[in-house]
C-alpha positions as CSV (number, residue, x, y, z in Angstrom):
1,X,36.6,5.4,20.0
2,X,37.2,4.8,23.9
3,X,36.2,7.2,26.7
4,X,39.8,8.3,27.1
5,X,39.9,9.2,23.2
6,X,36.7,11.1,23.5
7,X,38.0,13.2,26.6
8,X,41.4,13.7,24.8
9,X,39.3,15.2,21.5
10,X,36.8,17.0,23.7
11,X,39.8,18.6,25.6
12,X,41.5,19.6,22.5
13,X,38.3,21.0,20.6
14,X,36.9,23.1,23.7
15,X,40.4,24.2,24.9
16,X,39.8,22.5,28.5
17,X,42.3,20.4,30.4
18,X,41.7,16.7,30.1
19,X,40.6,16.9,33.7
20,X,37.9,19.1,33.0
21,X,36.7,17.5,29.6
22,X,36.4,14.0,31.8
23,X,34.3,16.0,34.4
24,X,31.9,17.3,31.7
25,X,32.0,13.7,29.8
26,X,30.8,12.0,33.3
27,X,28.3,14.9,33.7
28,X,26.8,14.1,30.5
29,X,26.8,10.6,30.9
30,X,25.1,11.2,34.5
31,X,22.6,13.4,33.4
32,X,21.2,11.4,30.5
33,X,21.3,8.3,32.4
34,X,19.4,9.9,35.2
35,X,17.0,11.2,32.6
36,X,16.3,7.9,31.0
37,X,15.6,6.3,34.5
38,X,13.1,8.8,35.0
39,X,11.2,8.1,31.7
40,X,12.4,11.3,30.2
41,X,13.6,11.5,26.5
42,X,16.9,13.7,25.9
43,X,16.6,15.4,22.5
44,X,19.9,17.2,21.4
45,X,18.4,19.2,18.2
46,X,20.7,18.2,15.1
47,X,22.3,15.1,17.1
48,X,19.7,13.0,17.9
49,X,17.3,11.7,20.8
50,X,17.9,9.4,23.3
51,X,14.8,7.5,24.7
52,X,13.5,4.4,26.6
53,X,11.1,1.7,25.2
54,X,9.8,-1.6,26.6
55,X,10.9,-5.0,25.2
56,X,8.2,-7.6,25.8
57,X,8.7,-10.9,27.1
58,X,9.5,-13.5,24.6
59,X,10.5,-17.1,24.1
60,X,14.3,-17.9,23.2
61,X,16.6,-21.0,23.0
62,X,19.4,-21.8,25.1
63,X,22.2,-22.5,22.4
64,X,24.3,-25.1,24.4
65,X,21.0,-27.6,25.2
66,X,18.0,-26.1,22.6
67,X,15.8,-26.0,25.5
68,X,13.1,-23.2,25.2
69,X,13.4,-20.6,27.8
70,X,11.4,-17.6,28.4
71,X,13.3,-14.1,28.1
72,X,11.9,-11.6,30.7
73,X,10.4,-8.2,29.8
74,X,12.6,-5.2,30.0
75,X,13.5,-1.6,29.4
76,X,15.7,-0.7,26.6
77,X,17.4,2.5,25.5
78,X,17.0,3.8,22.1
79,X,18.6,6.3,20.1
80,X,17.4,8.1,16.7
81,X,19.8,10.2,15.0
82,X,19.0,13.7,14.2
83,X,18.7,15.0,10.3
84,X,21.9,16.7,10.6
85,X,23.9,13.9,12.1
86,X,22.8,11.6,9.3
87,X,23.5,14.0,6.5
88,X,26.9,14.6,8.3
89,X,27.6,10.8,8.3
90,X,26.2,10.1,5.0
91,X,28.6,12.6,3.3
């Protein structure tokens, strides 16, 4: 599902205009992004938890040359689905 499709479905479901639904989606994305940047987890009970983690430095290979390279450490975003979401998807 694309962002435009998500906005359209939210507008229909919530009885909002597409412009208002797009503002809501953008606000949600911005708040989650800012929270994760600040090192805070975002938990939506029943849906899931967004969090950050550290991926350590590791060795990899350049697929074109086969040369060993060092891949730098970095932060990664994680999502752990909630129980209700898992059950709904599984049914």
